[in-house]
C-alpha positions in Angstrom: 10.5 10.5 6.0 11.5 11.5 2.5 9.5 10.3 -0.5 9.7 10.6 -4.3 6.7 9.0 -6.0 7.5 9.6 -9.6 10.6 8.1 -11.3 11.5 6.1 -14.3 13.8 3.3 -15.2 15.1 1.6 -18.3 11.9 -0.4 -18.4 10.5 2.8 -20.1 12.6 5.9 -20.8 14.8 6.2 -17.8 18.6 6.0 -17.9 19.1 3.6 -15.0 17.9 0.0 -14.5 15.3 -0.5 -11.8 18.0 -1.8 -9.5 20.2 1.2 -10.1 17.3 3.6 -9.4 16.7 1.9 -6.1 20.3 2.1 -5.1 20.6 5.7 -6.2 17.4 6.6 -4.3 18.7 5.0 -1.1 22.1 6.7 -1.5 20.2 10.0 -1.9 18.5 9.6 1.4 15.0 8.6 0.2 12.9 6.3 2.3 10.0 5.6 0.0 9.9 5.7 -3.8 7.5 4.7 -6.6 8.7 3.2 -9.8 6.3 4.7 -12.4 7.5 3.7 -15.8 5.4 4.7 -18.9 2.7 2.1 -19.6 4.6 -0.8 -18.1 5.1 -2.4 -14.6 8.1 -4.4 -15.8 10.5 -2.4 -13.5 8.5 -2.9 -10.3 9.5 -6.5 -9.3 13.3 -5.9 -10.0 13.2 -2.7 -8.0 11.4 -4.4 -5.0 13.8 -7.3 -5.1 16.8 -4.9 -4.6 14.9 -2.8 -2.0 14.6 -5.8 0.3 18.3 -5.5 1.2 18.2 -1.7 1.6 16.3 0.6 3.9 13.9 1.8 1.3 10.3 0.9 0.2 9.2 0.7 -3.4 5.5 1.4 -4.1 4.3 -0.5 -7.3 3.3 2.1 -9.8 2.9 3.0 -13.4 2.3 6.2 -15.6 -0.5 5.6 -18.0 -0.6 7.5 -21.3 -3.8 8.9 -22.6 -4.7 11.6 -25.2 -7.0 14.6 -25.0 -7.1 16.2 -28.5 -3.4 16.5 -29.4 -2.3 16.6 -25.8 -0.8 13.7 -23.9 -2.4 13.3 -20.5 -0.7 11.1 -18.0 -2.2 9.3 -15.0 -0.1 7.8 -12.3 -1.2 4.6 -10.7 -0.1 3.9 -7.2 -0.3 0.6 -5.3 -1.4 -1.3 -8.5 -1.2 -5.0 -8.8 1.5 -5.6 -11.5 0.2 -9.1 -12.2 -3.5 -8.1 -12.7 -5.1 -8.8 -16.0 -5.7 -5.2 -16.8 -2.1 -4.3 -16.3 -0.8 -7.2 -18.3 -3.2 -6.5 -21.2 -2.4 -2.8 -21.2 1.3 -3.5 -21.3 1.0 -5.6 -24.4 -1.3 -3.1 -26.1 0.9 -0.1 -25.2 4.0 -1.8 -26.4 2.5 -2.4 -29.8 1.0 1.1 -30.1 4.2 2.8 -29.2 6.1 0.9 -31.9 3.6 2.1 -34.5 3.7 5.6 -33.1 7.5 5.7 -33.2 7.7 4.4 -36.8 5.2 7.2 -37.8 7.3 9.9 -36.1 10.5 8.5 -37.8 8.7 8.7 -41.2 7.7 12.3 -40.5 11.3 13.2 -39.6 12.6 11.4 -42.7 10.2 13.4 -44.8 11.8 16.6 -43.4 15.2 15.4 -44.4 16.2 14.2 -40.9 17.7 10.8 -41.3 17.1 8.5 -38.3 16.2 4.8 -38.2 14.0 2.7 -36.0 17.0 0.4 -35.2 18.9 3.5 -33.9 16.0 4.2 -31.6 16.0 0.6 -30.3 19.7 0.9 -29.7 19.1 4.0 -27.7 16.4 2.3 -25.6 18.8 -0.5 -24.7 18.1 -4.2 -23.9 15.9 -3.5 -20.9 13.5 -1.1 -22.8 10.0 -2.5 -22.7 8.2 0.5 -24.2 9.6 2.9 -26.7 9.2 6.7 -26.1 10.3 10.0 -27.4 13.4 10.3 -25.2 14.8 7.2 -27.0 14.2 8.9 -30.3 15.8 12.1 -28.9 18.9 10.2 -27.9 19.2 8.6 -31.4 18.8 12.1 -33.0 21.6 13.5 -30.8 23.8 10.5 -31.5 23.2 11.1 -35.3 24.3 14.7 -35.0 20.9 16.3 -35.6 20.8 18.1 -32.3 23.1 19.1 -29.5 21.0 17.8 -26.6 17.8 16.0 -25.6 16.3 19.4 -24.8 17.3 20.7 -28.3 15.6 17.7 -29.9 12.3 18.4 -28.1 12.5 22.1 -28.7 13.1 22.0 -32.4 12.0 18.6 -33.7 9.7 16.4 -31.7 7.9 18.6 -29.1 4.1 18.5 -28.8 3.8 21.5 -31.3 6.0 20.1 -34.0 5.1 18.4 -37.2 6.8 15.1 -36.3 4.9 14.7 -33.0 2.3 11.9 -33.0 0.0 11.6 -29.9 0.2 8.3 -28.1 -3.5 7.5 -28.7 -3.8 4.6 -26.3 -6.7 5.7 -24.1 -8.8 8.7 -23.2 -8.0 10.2 -19.8 -11.1 8.7 -18.2 -10.0 5.3 -19.5 -6.6 5.7 -18.0 -8.2 6.4 -14.6 -10.5 3.4 -14.9 -7.5 1.1 -15.8 -5.7 2.1 -12.6 -8.8 1.4 -10.6 -9.3 -2.0 -12.3 -5.7 -2.9 -11.3 -6.5 -2.1 -7.7 -4.5 1.1 -7.7 -5.0 4.8 -6.8 -5.2 7.0 -9.9 -3.5 10.4 -9.7 -3.3 12.9 -12.5 0.4 13.5 -13.3 1.7 17.0 -13.8 -1.8 18.3 -14.8 -1.5 20.9 -17.5 -3.0 24.2 -16.3 -4.8 24.7 -19.6 -6.7 21.4 -19.4 -7.6 21.2 -15.7 -11.0 22.9 -15.9 -12.2 20.8 -18.9 -10.9 17.5 -17.8 -11.1 17.4 -14.0 -14.8 16.8 -13.8 -14.6 14.0 -16.4 -11.7 12.3 -14.7 -13.2 12.6 -11.2 -16.4 11.0 -12.5 -14.2 8.1 -13.8 -12.7 7.7 -10.3 -9.7 10.0 -10.2 -8.4 10.1 -6.6 -5.7 12.8 -6.7 -3.4 15.3 -8.3 0.4 15.4 -8.5 0.9 18.7 -6.8 4.6 18.8 -5.8 7.3 18.8 -8.5 10.7 20.3 -8.8 9.9 22.9 -11.5 6.3 23.7 -10.7 5.8 27.4 -10.0 4.5 28.3 -6.6 1.3 29.8 -8.0 0.5 26.5 -9.7 1.3 24.5 -6.6 -1.1 26.7 -4.6 -3.8 26.3 -7.2 -3.5 22.5 -7.2 -3.5 22.4 -3.4 -6.7 24.5 -3.4 -8.3 22.2 -6.0 -7.5 19.1 -3.9 -8.8 20.7 -0.7 -12.1 21.8 -2.2 -12.6 18.7 -4.3 -11.5 16.1 -1.8 -8.6 14.9 -3.9 -5.4 13.4 -2.6 -2.1 15.1 -3.1 1.1 13.5 -4.4 4.5 14.6 -5.5 7.7 13.4 -7.2 10.7 14.4 -9.2 9.7 12.7 -12.5 13.3 11.6 -12.6 14.7 10.1 -15.8 18.4 10.8 -16.1 21.3 11.9 -13.9 22.6 14.0 -16.7 19.7 16.3 -16.4 21.2 18.1 -13.5 19.3 16.6 -10.6 20.3 13.7 -8.5 17.9 11.3 -6.8 17.1 12.6 -3.4 17.6 16.3 -4.4 13.8 16.6 -4.5 11.5 14.9 -2.1 8.1 15.3 -0.4 7.4 14.7 3.3 4.8 12.3 4.6 2.8 15.2 6.0 2.4 16.7 2.5 0.9 13.5 1.1 -0.5 11.9 4.2 -3.9 11.2 2.6 -2.4 9.2 -0.3 -0.1 7.2 2.0 -3.1 6.4 4.3 -5.2 5.4 1.2 -2.4 3.0 0.2 -2.1 1.4 3.6 1.2 3.0 4.6 
């Protein structure tokens, strides 16, 4: 069984619609996927509808944004109830906050002489975009000729260490964990930054954190081993996924996958 439990659609900052993601995943030989859009579950139902006619299972998921200092900390929620009150309320609050955040980032860029408009960002997000994120801004900046690629935009203009960057400021990490729990899901720390693990892990575990995202395409072997060790000693579940956004980034759906044996505990906890 091949699984990829971290991918995005046009409901947030992915390039493909939920239906296209499911079809691409099936074509890539995946058996189980999780749609984990940023701060919205809008892509889950359309993905599951398409999956009914294909030999693939879609786990309802989300990637919750939270902030620790100036760092964005993301928590994956697996097996959440998309129609639960906590998910619905979070989606509305996140949408409004991301609009404010984007306008502030645009103002900071404009102050640096970099001309880009909010309307251009909306156009980059497309009609299916439910939440607005930095990749949409990056596309608008490339289209306007301010950069040569998405990577160039993040490297020079809107990365975490740059003046135009504005943290999401939706929740604290413990609040993100509690939100997933409140929606009936399993909270897993997405791509945990090595520099924040020691400080944040006890706090997040106290809030109910259930696991860590261990297996990713670009994670160095030493970091994988460290995360595996933390999970084994702390009783945390292990997960993995490609964090797929765009076919133009050089990786097709199905190129990366995890096996059921690698994440057996998570699958068992979710009833699979």
